[in-house]
Backbone as CSV, one residue per row, in Angstrom:
resi,resn,N_x,N_y,N_z,CA_x,CA_y,CA_z,C_x,C_y,C_z
1,MET,0.718,-1.182,-0.053,0.015,0.035,-0.002,0.920,1.317,0.007
2,ASN,1.909,1.288,0.817,2.814,2.360,0.791,3.498,2.637,-0.582
3,GLU,3.810,1.482,-1.196,4.471,1.633,-2.485,3.358,2.255,-3.535
4,ASP,2.210,1.858,-3.425,1.000,2.473,-4.310,0.919,3.927,-4.120
5,LEU,0.931,4.428,-2.700,0.887,5.749,-2.349,2.026,6.559,-2.816
6,LYS,3.294,5.993,-2.709,4.487,6.644,-3.199,4.419,6.938,-4.719
7,HIS,3.923,5.812,-5.462,3.765,5.932,-6.919,2.812,7.023,-7.290
8,LEU,1.658,6.978,-6.540,0.610,8.022,-6.791,1.143,9.459,-6.542
9,LEU,1.922,9.635,-5.496,2.585,10.926,-5.068,3.522,11.353,-6.103
10,ASP,4.296,10.424,-6.609,5.274,10.788,-7.772,4.511,11.109,-9.012
11,GLU,3.460,10.480,-9.334,2.761,10.851,-10.548,2.096,12.285,-10.450
12,ASN,1.516,12.483,-9.191,0.873,13.833,-8.926,2.047,14.873,-8.945
13,SER,3.194,14.686,-8.444,4.277,15.660,-8.505,4.623,15.941,-9.935
14,LYS,4.817,14.919,-10.753,5.112,15.118,-12.185,4.062,16.033,-12.865
15,VAL,2.745,15.768,-12.552,1.705,16.527,-13.234,1.827,17.912,-12.811
16,LEU,2.011,18.230,-11.474,2.147,19.555,-10.907,3.403,20.274,-11.579
17,GLU,4.428,19.589,-11.594,5.594,20.186,-12.199,5.408,20.608,-13.674
18,PHE,4.710,19.724,-14.424,4.337,20.019,-15.819,3.517,21.207,-15.960
19,ARG,2.488,21.300,-15.120,1.478,22.426,-15.099,2.284,23.675,-14.738
20,LYS,3.191,23.663,-13.779,3.960,24.818,-13.369,4.783,25.356,-14.656
21,GLU,5.360,24.314,-15.331,6.139,24.763,-16.580,5.275,25.335,-17.546
22,MET,4.070,24.780,-17.766,3.193,25.246,-18.741,2.776,26.744,-18.431
23,LEU,2.469,26.966,-17.161,2.096,28.321,-16.751,3.216,29.347,-16.935
24,GLU,4.474,28.902,-16.603,5.629,29.745,-16.856,5.803,30.041,-18.334
25,MET,5.556,29.066,-19.126,5.766,29.303,-20.634,4.634,30.135,-21.107
26,ASN,3.418,29.973,-20.633,2.289,30.830,-21.094,2.583,32.343,-20.692
27,GLN,3.210,32.542,-19.455,3.467,33.876,-19.148,4.613,34.453,-19.975
28,GLU,5.609,33.737,-20.384,6.676,34.179,-21.228,6.057,34.448,-22.588
29,ILE,5.283,33.659,-23.154,4.635,33.906,-24.457,3.800,35.213,-24.387
30,LEU,2.995,35.459,-23.405,2.211,36.622,-23.265,3.179,37.805,-23.209
31,PHE,4.184,37.703,-22.353,5.073,38.799,-22.140,5.859,39.246,-23.422
32,SER,6.125,38.268,-24.233,6.944,38.544,-25.453,6.172,38.709,-26.706
33,LEU,4.810,38.712,-26.721,4.023,39.008,-27.880,4.444,40.326,-28.421
34,PRO,4.533,40.427,-29.799,4.840,41.712,-30.376,3.730,42.791,-30.465
35,ILE,2.625,42.421,-29.911,1.447,43.455,-29.826,1.048,43.616,-28.360
36,ALA,0.593,44.848,-28.088,0.264,45.307,-26.756,-0.976,44.538,-26.253
37,VAL,-0.848,43.892,-25.014,-1.968,43.158,-24.346,-2.095,43.713,-22.958
38,LEU,-3.338,43.824,-22.556,-3.691,44.279,-21.284,-4.846,43.508,-20.740
39,GLY,-4.674,42.943,-19.430,-5.673,42.166,-18.871,-6.390,42.862,-17.699
40,ILE,-7.723,42.878,-17.712,-8.513,43.569,-16.634,-9.425,42.628,-16.014
41,SER,-9.507,42.631,-14.658,-10.452,41.903,-13.912,-11.045,42.773,-12.883
42,GLU,-12.443,42.773,-12.842,-13.127,43.638,-11.859,-12.649,45.032,-11.949
43,ASN,-12.369,45.616,-13.097,-11.923,46.867,-13.405,-10.530,47.256,-12.835
44,ILE,-9.802,46.227,-12.505,-8.411,46.273,-12.073,-7.543,45.822,-13.096
45,VAL,-6.406,46.477,-13.342,-5.341,46.001,-14.334,-4.711,44.838,-13.623
46,VAL,-4.794,43.696,-14.184,-4.168,42.501,-13.631,-2.986,41.956,-14.444
47,GLN,-2.907,42.401,-15.607,-1.718,41.848,-16.563,-1.486,42.818,-17.571
48,CYS,-0.136,42.943,-17.954,0.194,43.577,-19.189,1.521,42.902,-19.713
49,ASN,1.672,43.112,-20.959,3.074,42.532,-21.499,3.905,43.787,-21.816
50,ALA,5.092,43.326,-22.190,6.211,44.435,-22.506,5.758,45.358,-23.602
51,ALA,5.077,44.810,-24.614,4.573,45.716,-25.705,3.612,46.760,-25.166
52,TRP,2.715,46.431,-24.339,1.745,47.320,-23.666,2.466,48.293,-22.885
53,ALA,3.502,47.938,-22.113,4.216,48.926,-21.237,4.907,49.880,-22.134
54,LYS,5.445,49.466,-23.258,6.139,50.397,-24.182,5.148,51.297,-24.775
55,GLU,3.998,50.747,-25.408,3.090,51.561,-26.075,2.411,52.600,-25.165
56,ALA,2.250,52.143,-24.001,1.409,52.915,-22.951,2.359,53.977,-22.281
57,GLY,3.642,53.920,-22.553,4.486,54.878,-21.908,5.049,54.292,-20.582
58,ASP,5.642,53.071,-20.634,6.208,52.492,-19.410,5.160,52.435,-18.294
59,GLN,4.092,51.686,-18.529,3.084,51.780,-17.619,2.957,50.502,-16.649
60,TRP,4.070,50.115,-16.241,4.118,48.922,-15.324,3.401,49.314,-14.087
61,GLY,3.384,50.552,-13.603,2.723,50.995,-12.450,1.262,50.880,-12.399
62,ALA,0.665,50.498,-13.684,-0.730,50.255,-13.821,-1.242,49.053,-13.197
63,LEU,-0.380,48.057,-13.031,-0.726,46.871,-12.461,-1.393,46.972,-10.998
64,GLY,-2.528,46.475,-10.838,-3.115,46.566,-9.494,-4.002,47.793,-9.399
65,GLU,-4.005,48.699,-10.458,-4.772,49.935,-10.248,-6.150,49.803,-10.988
66,ASN,-6.918,50.665,-10.552,-8.337,50.696,-11.270,-8.146,51.313,-12.636
67,ILE,-8.951,50.853,-13.629,-8.728,51.315,-14.978,-9.018,52.807,-15.097
68,GLU,-9.902,53.312,-14.328,-10.221,54.705,-14.429,-9.095,55.541,-14.018
69,GLU,-8.165,55.034,-13.292,-6.960,55.828,-12.768,-5.872,55.845,-13.795
70,VAL,-5.830,54.804,-14.630,-4.622,54.677,-15.543,-4.900,54.550,-17.101
71,LEU,-6.276,54.529,-17.426,-6.576,54.568,-18.800,-7.349,55.842,-19.144
72,SER,-7.293,56.209,-20.448,-8.107,57.374,-20.819,-9.668,57.026,-20.698
73,PRO,-10.471,58.083,-20.586,-11.911,57.893,-20.508,-12.435,57.169,-21.751
74,GLU,-11.787,57.340,-22.930,-12.303,56.663,-24.088,-11.998,55.181,-24.089
75,ILE,-10.838,54.830,-23.510,-10.509,53.447,-23.431,-11.398,52.769,-22.335
76,VAL,-11.591,53.431,-21.271,-12.493,52.930,-20.203,-13.934,52.671,-20.799
77,GLU,-14.407,53.595,-21.544,-15.700,53.408,-22.199,-15.656,52.197,-23.065
78,PHE,-14.523,51.960,-23.846,-14.454,50.812,-24.634,-14.519,49.531,-23.810
79,VAL,-13.776,49.482,-22.700,-13.786,48.350,-21.784,-15.198,48.045,-21.336
80,ARG,-15.900,49.121,-20.923,-17.290,48.824,-20.538,-18.161,48.285,-21.555
81,ASP,-17.914,48.884,-22.863,-18.699,48.230,-23.952,-18.345,46.795,-24.268
82,VAL,-17.157,46.431,-24.090,-16.751,45.082,-24.257,-17.343,44.160,-23.146
83,GLN,-17.358,44.738,-21.961,-17.891,43.916,-20.801,-19.456,43.766,-21.138
84,ALA,-20.070,44.675,-21.642,-21.513,44.538,-21.949,-21.840,43.741,-23.208
85,GLY,-20.683,43.323,-23.914,-20.877,42.493,-25.100,-21.323,43.322,-26.357
86,GLU,-21.146,44.604,-26.369,-21.629,45.468,-27.414,-20.701,45.637,-28.441
87,VAL,-19.358,45.675,-28.241,-18.379,45.973,-29.286,-17.152,45.008,-28.974
88,ASP,-16.369,44.889,-30.018,-15.079,44.115,-29.807,-13.958,44.841,-30.514
89,LYS,-14.273,46.055,-31.229,-13.189,46.724,-31.866,-13.445,48.169,-31.903
90,ARG,-12.528,48.985,-31.794,-12.619,50.458,-31.884,-11.245,51.111,-32.113
91,ARG,-11.347,52.135,-32.916,-10.120,52.877,-33.188,-10.012,54.042,-32.129
92,LEU,-8.908,53.938,-31.454,-8.607,54.897,-30.273,-7.205,55.218,-30.264
93,MET,-6.894,56.155,-29.414,-5.436,56.641,-29.184,-4.935,56.125,-27.934
94,LEU,-3.676,55.676,-27.912,-2.987,55.155,-26.766,-1.619,55.931,-26.740
95,ASN,-1.464,56.767,-25.706,-0.180,57.449,-25.456,0.159,58.290,-26.848
96,GLY,-0.873,58.929,-27.352,-0.555,59.745,-28.483,-0.557,59.141,-29.881
97,VAL,-0.771,57.776,-29.852,-0.694,57.063,-31.134,-2.091,56.439,-31.413
98,TRP,-2.516,56.678,-32.676,-3.825,56.039,-33.047,-3.514,54.573,-33.429
99,GLY,-4.601,53.779,-33.124,-4.484,52.282,-33.430,-5.863,51.680,-33.227
100,THR,-5.884,50.443,-33.385,-7.054,49.679,-33.294,-7.072,48.825,-31.980
101,PHE,-7.985,49.082,-31.068,-8.106,48.216,-29.877,-9.096,47.099,-30.227
102,LEU,-8.712,45.958,-29.849,-9.585,44.686,-29.919,-9.829,44.322,-28.500
103,GLY,-11.039,44.018,-28.148,-11.468,43.521,-26.918,-12.215,42.130,-26.852
104,SER,-12.005,41.527,-25.713,-12.625,40.180,-25.666,-12.957,40.002,-24.116
105,SER,-14.127,39.460,-23.934,-14.464,39.058,-22.477,-13.824,37.707,-22.240
106,MET,-13.249,37.683,-20.975,-12.845,36.392,-20.485,-13.979,35.817,-19.674
107,ARG,-14.285,34.532,-19.923,-15.525,33.976,-19.342,-15.061,32.826,-18.622
108,GLY,-15.772,32.645,-17.342,-15.420,31.435,-16.502,-16.147,30.222,-16.844
109,LEU,-16.130,29.209,-16.080,-16.837,27.991,-16.347,-18.286,28.110,-16.466
110,ASN,-18.922,29.012,-15.738,-20.351,29.246,-15.827,-20.725,30.290,-16.888
111,ASN,-19.835,30.665,-17.687,-20.039,31.718,-18.706,-20.069,33.147,-18.179
112,GLU,-19.785,33.269,-16.910,-19.833,34.649,-16.343,-18.577,35.349,-16.747
113,VAL,-18.764,36.718,-16.916,-17.547,37.500,-17.382,-16.569,37.641,-16.219
114,ARG,-15.386,37.244,-16.480,-14.375,37.289,-15.383,-13.418,38.457,-15.628
115,GLY,-13.417,39.002,-16.835,-12.583,40.133,-17.124,-12.597,40.393,-18.600
116,VAL,-11.607,41.318,-18.915,-11.521,41.742,-20.390,-10.020,41.765,-20.784
117,ILE,-9.851,41.308,-21.992,-8.590,41.365,-22.559,-8.492,42.362,-23.717
118,LEU,-7.618,43.394,-23.592,-7.464,44.389,-24.655,-6.196,44.123,-25.366
119,VAL,-6.244,44.208,-26.696,-5.077,44.281,-27.546,-5.100,45.653,-28.325
120,PHE,-3.850,46.183,-28.436,-3.752,47.389,-29.105,-2.729,47.150,-30.284
121,ILE,-3.191,47.510,-31.484,-2.415,47.454,-32.790,-2.246,48.788,-33.292
122,ARG,-1.045,49.239,-33.223,-0.779,50.521,-33.783,-1.103,50.757,-35.249
123,GLY,-1.690,51.927,-35.535,-2.101,52.126,-36.932,-1.039,52.222,-37.859
124,ASP,0.124,52.476,-37.372,1.360,52.505,-38.457,2.100,51.212,-38.366
125,SER,1.571,50.167,-37.724,2.376,48.949,-37.722,1.757,47.845,-38.659
126,ILE,0.679,48.250,-39.319,0.059,47.279,-40.201,0.405,47.598,-41.667
């Protein structure tokens, strides 16, 4: 019985280690994407990648802040529209640069809105 438990523990440890590596790789992929990405949950900035920080003017300090404190009113309005399911694309300005914002709701297991993902594509980069 002890051997069976040891085997089960070893298997579970391998699964947990694999999941940890997957999460780390997902984080590195998001961070390295060549387009600006911002994650919002309950109107709080919870994630951004290097491209967002660069496009937004070194906005690493936005993490953990309310969107109304760190985003323009036009971008906040877009986030609200995405949350309501009304739009998923809008041409707006970020840090003095025009581009296209794409928005998507993040949904949980029960299809409840858990947050919003914003992607910003500079108008001069296409």
